[in-house]
N, C-alpha and C positions, 0 to 999 in steps of 0.2 A: 520794435527797440528803437527810439532816436538816437540814443548814444550811449556811450561806457566808457569809464576811468575807473581803474584799481590805484589804490592810495596804500603805499604802506611806509611805515617806520621803523628803520629796521631796530630802532635803540631800546623801543618798548618793544618788539615783534607782536607790533598789532597793527591787522591792513581790512580792506574791506574794497568791496565794487560798487560802483552806483551806475545804476542805470535810468532810464526815464522809459517809462512805459507809451507808448502808443495813447494811452488814454492823455496822459498827463502825466499820473502816477511815479513821485520818488521810488525808486528801489534799493535800498540796501542791503547785500550779503556782506555777511562776516563770518570769516572760515574759521572753525572750533573743530577741534577734535574731541569731541565730547559726544556722548549718546543721547543726551538732549538737545531738542532745537525749539530754541523763543523766537517768538514773531510778536512784533509790534504792531499796529497800523495807527499811527496818529493823526489827528485832523487837528490846523492850526484854528480852531474854534474855542475857547475856555471861558473860565467865568467872568474874565474883563471885557469881553465882545458885547456890551450892552447895548451899543449904539454906531448905524452903519447904515451904508445903503447900500440894497443891493447891487444897484451897479451905478455911474456915475449919471448925474441927472435927474435919480430916482427919487423919491423924498426917504426922509430919515426914519429907521425904524427905532426904537428907544425899546429894549427886551425886560422884562421885571426882571428880580437876582433869582439865578437858580435856574434858569433854565438851560447851560449849558451842561449843568450834572445830572436836571430832568432826562434829557435827550439821551445821554449816557446810558440811564436806565431802559429806556424806552427799546434804544436799538435791536436789542436780543429778540423782540418779538416779534414773529414772525407771519404773516397774513393769514394763514391755516391754523393760527393759535400755536403751534408749536413754538418751544422757547432754544432760544442757541445753545443752550447751557445743558440741555438735554441730549442737543446733538454730537454737542462735546463730549459727555460723558458715555454718550456708543463707542465713541472711540477711545478714550482712557486719557483724554487731553484734561490739562488743567484749565482756566479759561478765569480773565479778566478785566474787570474796563477802571479808571480811574481817570476823574478829570482836575486840573489846575485854572492856576488865573488864565493860561496862554494857550492852552491846548486842551484836547479829551483822546486816551488811548484806549483801545481796546488789544489785547491780546491773549497766547493764549502758548504753553509749554507741553510739547510730546516729546514721545521716544519711536513711535508707529505712526502711520494713519496720514507722514503732513501732510498731502496733497489735499487728501480731504477736508484736513482742520483747517487748512488756508483758504478751502472753496467756502467754507462756511464762514470764516473771519470777512471774507470781502462780501458774501452775498448778504451778509447781516448790516455791514456799514453800508452798504452803498443801494439798499432800499427797502426805506424807511416803511412802516404802516402804524397808523396812528386813528384813533378813533375817541368818540367823549367817554365812552366806558372802559375804554382801558386808560385812559388818562386820570378819571377820575379813583379809578383804582390806584394808579401811582400815585396819586397825590397824599392820599391818606399814609400808604407806605412810607413816603419821603419823610413827611409831616413827622412819623415816629422816628424816623432818621433823626432830621435837623432837634429834636428832641434831646435825644443819646447823644449829639454831639455836641451840646453845653456842658461840655467840663471847665473845670477851670485853669487848666491851659490855654483853648481855643478861648474862653473870657479875656483874661489877658494880654491875648495875642493879639484878638479881634476888637481891644478897645486901644492898642496901642495904634493900629493903623487906623483907627478915629481918629488918634491925637496928630498924625504926623499927616495925613491927608482932607485936603478939602473936600475934592470930587472926584477923583478916582476910584473907578470902583474895587479897588482893590483893598477899601476900606470896609466893603462886604463881605458876608458870609458867600463862602461857595456854593454850599449847597440853598443858599436864599431864606425866604422864613416861610412860615405857613399862611402868611398874607399873599407874598409876591407869587408863588407856584401855585396858588388861585386862581391868578390870572390867566394860564398857560390853556392854551387851547391844540387843535389839532393844525388849524390854519397858522398858529405861530411856530410849531414847530417844521412844519413842510418849509414855510418860509425859511428857517434855520439852516434845513438839509439842501434845498433846493440850493440856499444861498454856498454853505461852508461845504458841503457834504459831497465837495466834487473832487473828482481823482487829481487834477493839479493841486490840488490845497491839504493834500495827503501823503503822506511817505511809508512806505513799508520799511520794517526792517529784520531783516531775521539772522540770528546768529547760530551757528551749529555745524554740524557734517550732513550740508547740504550742497543739489543738485541747481547752481543759480537757474539753468535751461527748465529744470520742472518749477522756479516761480513764477518762471514768466511765461510759461505755457499755461498755468492755473489762472493768470492774469488775463490772459488772451477768451482762456473761455465765461470768465467773469463779467471784464468790464469793458467800458465802451470800446468801439472800434477808433473812434475820433479824441482826439484831445478836447474835455470840456475846459473849459477855461474859467479861471477864478475871477469874478468878475465884483467881487464888492468892495468896498470901498469904508475904510474902519475911521469913525468922527468924533473923536472921544474931548473930552472937555477941557479944556486945559488948565493945569493944574498947576496952582503958583507953586514957587519954590519955599513959601516960608510952611511953617509945622501949621494944622488946625486949632489944634491944643496944647496949651503945655502937661499937663497930668489928667488923665482919670485916675480916682479910686474906688475899689468895691468892696462888698462885705458876700461872701460864699462861706460855704461847709466846708472851708478846708482847715486842716490841722497846723498849720507854718505860712505865714504869710510869701506872695511870691510878687516877684518886680521884674519887669519889663522894659529894658532901658533901649530905646531907641533913637536913633542918627537918621533923619534922613538926607538923603546923598542927590548928586547931580546928575541929572537920565543921559545918557552916552546912547546917542542913536544908530551910530555906526557898531555892526556887530565887532567889527574887528576892535574895535576902543573898547566895547566893550566886555570883551575877553579878557584886553591887557587891566583893564582898570579890576573887573573880579579877581584876574590872577594878583594884582597888588593888595588887593582888600583883603582875599583869604591870606596872604603871607601877615600883613599887619595885624592880623585878626589871631593868629600862630602867637606872632610878635609879643602883642598884647594881655592875651588871656591866653594861651595854650597851657596844656596843663603840666608840660616841662621848664614853665617859666618863673620867674622871681613875684609877681601877682599872682597867681593864683595858688604857687604852694605856700606861699606864705597865710593870704586870706584863709585858707584852708587848716592848717595846722593855728591858725588861731580859732577860727569852728565858726566865722563870718560866713562862709560859703560850704557846699557839701560835693559829692559827687553830682549832682544834678546843673550844676552850670555847666555855661555853654556861651558860645558866641557865634553871629554866624553874619553874610552879608548877601544881601538877594536883589537882584536887579530883573525885570524883564520888561514887558513893553508899558513905556511912559511911567517906570518906578522904579525906585530902588531907595535900600535904606541897610543901616547894620542895626543888629540888635543881639543885647546881654539880656541871658536870663537867668534868674536863679530863684529858687526855695533857701528862703532864710526867716533865721530872727528878727532880723531887723533890717528891712529895705534899706531906710535912712543910711545908714554906716557904710554900707553896701555899693549904693549910690554916691555916697561922699569918695569913696575908693576908687570907685572908677572915673569919676572926672578927673580924681587929684593924678592918677595913670595917665590918663589920655591928654591932661596939660601939660604934664613931663614931658611925654614923651613928642608932643608938639615943640617943644620947643628945643629937647633936645633927643633928638631921634636915636634909634637904636644900633651899637656896634655893628660893622659892617659882618664881620665872624661871627654874627648873630643872627644877621638876616640871611646869611648864606645856611647856614644851618635848617632856619624856617622854612626858606625856598626848598630846601631839601625834604624837608616832612611835608607837605602842601605835592612836590612831586608825586611821591610814593603814596600820597594815600591816592591821587588820581590814575596810579597805574594798576595797583594791587588788585582795586574790582575788577578790571576788565580780562580779568582769567577767567569771569563765569558769563554766561553765555546771558545769563539773563540783566546782570550789569553793564554788558557791552553792548546789546541792542538799545536800555533806557538811558545808556548815555548816550549815546546816539539820533534818541530821537528827541530829546531834550536840547541839544545843541543845535540839530537840524529845525527844531521847531523859532529858534534866536538867530537863524540863516550861520548858522557856525558848522564847524567842521570840530567833533569833537575831537579829531587826535592832532589839532594843532593848539589844543590847549596845554599841553604838555610842552611846547615850544615857547606858550607866552610866561608860563609860570619859568623856565629854564632862563629864558632870554631875559627875565624881569630884570631891571637897573634899579641898584641902589636908590640915586636920588630921585626914579621915578616912582618909587613906594613910599620916599619921605613925602613928596610932594602929595601924592593920592591921599595918602592918611591926613595930613591938614584939610584939604578939601572933602573929605568925606565927613570926618569926625569933626565936627563944630557947634561950636556950644548953644548959636544962634537956631539951630534946626535939629533940637534934641528935644524928646519929648518922655514921658515915662508912666505907663503903667504898671498900678497896684491894686494886689488882691488882697484883703487880709480875713481873719477869721470871722466870723460875727459873733463866734462864742466865748471868744478867750480876750479880754480888754488888752489892748494896745496902745499906746502916746504916739502918736505922730508926729514928727518933727520938721518941718517948713524952713 
């Protein structure tokens, strides 16, 4: 163990201890007086990591779409033919994994047998095994999963990403396509694990009533005795500030039209600045489109929107955008109302008392989930991926200034950087207005 630091925020009653294992693995322990223990091992390798150098001076490797997600599926398979899920089942643990734009996470939860479950987790993720036969089998399984993911919600979202982004891989599906995953080989997967699946590019977060010494003891058993450095150099293509196209419309077997209105936002490369801007945008979304606000309630009473109406701000490595979503009878009326509301608030921002109320809502929304071992671990993991401390989020929200939130609204919601994705029923006549 190279170092140890304990962080506690008394105002929210939350704390963690972070250690660096000799292998380079970052280990967080979050004490919770719960019977359940939740562990998540996260690798900074996600769907958008499709262009990189294994190390400085080496040729650039370009991956087909869907490799990170494909790899997530394959990491549960042992060389002797056993499946890690079967090993977890023997201990009574629940296990799962997921891939996002920026990372891949492997997790388990249990009430007993913690050390054995941790061994299974660390061994499965750090000892990959691939063959042409097992890859061919998985290509068929994931191909079916890709077909199942082609839901209306996925379609309208993916089309908006294609509108907003020219070249950034956020415009591509996390799972890839049948054509892209057909290009995956054992050599390609080993190149990814050799490059990214090293302890110094991972974090282990454990929340619950656990003994930190037992965590480090299992890490000593399974992981390398010396630090394995992360040498990869990401080489993304430059993404223009403008949107790629203003709109995409598509027909689908749905009963009501769907619309997703997006605003491409400036990218903040500094993690601390990104956190502050995210806090400002979340407060602005609450002010503009929150369920207690005038806008939502007026449109709801007029029947323009329903309970499915939502708005959010998302940022990651090289991308940032706001999206407003709804199922509605007339998307064009909603689009007009949204643009009108934004235009009004850009000229005349909300009163300070409304701003303070919205801050309290976002602050509370960030605290309530931390009572859960699962949410605490996953939140810590998400912030770690982006170089941030999840306990600093509450400071970012509470310390947000009125003038800064107003400035961020004007920077984020710009008419020249907006695009629209629409999905219309193919069986119901609908007149589009432009």
